[in-house]
C-alpha positions in Angstrom: 78.3 -239.8 88.4 79.6 -242.9 86.7 80.2 -243.1 82.9 80.3 -246.5 81.3 82.3 -246.1 78.1 85.0 -247.2 75.7 87.7 -244.4 75.9 88.8 -244.6 72.3 85.3 -244.1 71.0 84.6 -240.5 69.8 81.3 -240.6 71.7 82.8 -241.5 75.0 85.7 -239.2 74.5 83.3 -236.3 73.7 81.4 -236.9 76.9 84.5 -237.0 79.0 85.9 -233.9 77.3 82.7 -231.9 78.1 82.8 -233.1 81.7 86.5 -232.1 82.0 85.8 -228.7 80.5 83.1 -228.2 83.1 85.2 -229.6 85.9 82.6 -232.3 86.5 84.1 -235.5 87.9 83.1 -238.7 86.2 83.9 -242.2 87.5 84.8 -244.1 84.3 83.9 -247.7 84.0 85.5 -249.2 80.9 83.2 -251.2 78.6 85.3 -253.1 76.0 83.4 -252.8 72.7 85.6 -255.6 71.3 84.0 -258.1 73.7 80.4 -259.3 74.3 78.5 -257.1 76.7 78.1 -258.5 80.2 74.6 -259.1 81.6 75.3 -256.5 84.2 75.9 -253.8 81.6 72.9 -254.8 79.5 70.8 -254.4 82.6 71.9 -250.7 82.6 71.8 -250.1 78.9 69.8 -252.8 76.9 71.2 -251.5 73.6 74.7 -252.6 74.6 76.2 -249.4 73.2 78.3 -246.8 74.9 78.5 -244.4 76.6 76.0 -244.7 79.4 75.7 -242.2 82.3 74.5 -243.3 85.8 73.6 -240.5 88.2 72.0 -242.0 91.2 68.8 -243.8 90.0 68.9 -242.0 86.7 70.4 -243.9 83.7 71.0 -242.2 80.4 72.5 -243.3 77.1 73.1 -241.5 73.8 76.2 -239.2 74.0 74.5 -236.0 72.9 71.7 -236.5 75.5 74.4 -237.1 78.1 76.3 -233.9 77.4 73.1 -231.9 77.4 72.3 -233.4 80.8 75.8 -232.7 82.3 75.8 -229.1 81.0 72.2 -228.4 82.2 72.9 -229.8 85.6 75.8 -227.5 86.0 74.2 -224.4 84.5 76.8 -224.2 81.7 76.9 -221.7 78.9 77.6 -224.7 76.6 73.9 -225.3 76.8 72.4 -221.8 77.2 69.0 -221.3 78.7 67.6 -219.8 75.5 65.0 -221.8 73.5 66.4 -220.7 70.1 70.0 -221.4 71.0 69.1 -224.8 72.4 67.2 -225.6 69.2 70.1 -224.5 67.1 72.5 -226.7 69.1 70.2 -229.6 68.8 69.9 -229.0 65.1 73.6 -229.4 64.7 73.7 -232.5 67.0 70.9 -234.1 64.9 72.9 -233.2 61.7 76.0 -234.8 63.2 74.1 -238.0 64.0 72.2 -238.4 60.8 74.6 -237.1 58.2 78.1 -235.8 59.2 78.8 -238.8 61.4 76.7 -241.7 60.0 77.2 -241.0 56.3 80.6 -239.4 56.1 83.0 -239.4 59.1 82.2 -242.8 60.6 82.4 -244.8 57.4 85.7 -243.3 56.4 87.1 -243.7 59.9 86.1 -247.3 60.0 87.3 -248.2 56.5 90.7 -246.4 56.8 91.5 -246.5 60.5 89.5 -249.0 62.5 89.9 -251.9 60.0 93.7 -251.3 60.0 93.8 -251.2 63.8 91.9 -254.4 64.1 93.4 -256.2 61.2 90.1 -256.5 59.4 91.4 -256.3 55.9 91.7 -253.5 53.3 89.2 -250.7 53.0 86.1 -251.3 50.9 86.7 -248.8 48.1 83.1 -248.5 47.2 82.2 -247.6 50.8 85.1 -245.1 50.9 84.0 -243.4 47.7 80.4 -243.1 48.9 81.5 -241.7 52.3 84.0 -239.3 50.7 81.2 -237.9 48.5 79.0 -237.4 51.6 81.9 -235.9 53.5 82.6 -233.3 50.7 78.9 -232.4 50.5 78.5 -231.9 54.3 81.9 -230.3 54.8 80.9 -227.7 52.2 77.8 -226.8 54.3 80.0 -226.5 57.4 82.6 -224.5 55.5 80.0 -221.9 54.3 78.4 -221.7 57.8 81.8 -221.0 59.4 82.5 -218.0 57.1 79.9 -216.1 59.1 80.8 -217.0 62.7 83.5 -218.4 65.0 81.6 -221.4 66.3 78.6 -223.3 65.1 76.1 -221.4 67.2 77.3 -217.8 67.1 80.6 -216.7 68.5 80.6 -218.7 71.7 81.5 -222.3 72.2 78.5 -224.7 72.8 77.8 -228.4 72.9 77.2 -228.2 69.1 81.0 -227.7 68.6 81.8 -230.7 70.8 79.4 -232.9 69.0 80.4 -232.0 65.4 84.2 -231.9 66.2 84.1 -235.3 67.9 83.4 -236.9 64.5 86.8 -235.5 63.4 88.9 -236.8 66.3 90.6 -239.3 64.0 90.7 -237.1 60.9 94.4 -237.6 60.3 94.3 -241.4 60.8 91.2 -241.7 58.6 92.6 -239.3 55.9 89.5 -237.2 56.0 89.6 -234.7 53.1 89.7 -231.5 55.1 92.3 -229.8 53.0 89.9 -227.7 50.8 87.9 -226.5 53.9 90.0 -223.8 55.6 87.2 -222.5 57.8 86.5 -226.0 59.0 90.1 -226.7 59.8 90.5 -223.4 61.7 87.4 -224.0 63.7 88.5 -227.6 64.5 91.9 -226.3 65.6 90.1 -223.9 68.0 87.9 -226.6 69.4 90.5 -229.3 69.8 93.0 -226.9 71.3 90.8 -226.9 74.5 92.8 -228.8 77.2 89.8 -231.0 77.9 90.4 -233.1 74.8 94.1 -233.9 75.7 93.1 -234.4 79.4 90.7 -237.2 78.3 92.5 -238.6 75.3 92.6 -242.4 75.2 95.8 -244.4 75.0 95.8 -245.9 71.5 97.2 -249.4 70.8 99.6 -249.9 68.0 98.1 -250.8 64.6 97.7 -254.5 63.9 
């Protein structure tokens, strides 16, 4: 299988980490998100976004769909063959996409880290304040949930943990306000301690 992706992107990193955890080899083809997409890539994924998985004649984009496919194809407990657990995992992945990522983690990461890396000027403090409010609201939900269990779906690691944790990969650089949320920090430490994250970690350039 070939993965087209931008290694520093949390979505690409997440897919590569899941594949590494499952010992599934992926041939990485780097797509530089800082440059215009080539016609060849747009023919594979017309959205121009990353990552995209190619498995024979099958082409799949959207990172959460990709990790579901990889786990299902390999019969992994990360995507258990139980309708309720799969629905629960998907629920957390949807929450990550619509709220945790889009409204909280991604805006803070862009304003406080990506803009600095790319020399795009200072953070927009209005955007930071809005995202910080969203982060605190959603982190409180996550904190309460993790008082009852070790991982997001019961006491076993699943794709839900990979999806939600990926939004926090640059928590330190983005100064995400995790300090009040001890359960979230302990859970994140457990998830990111998995060797697969270090094995697939991108080489980061120096800040501009």
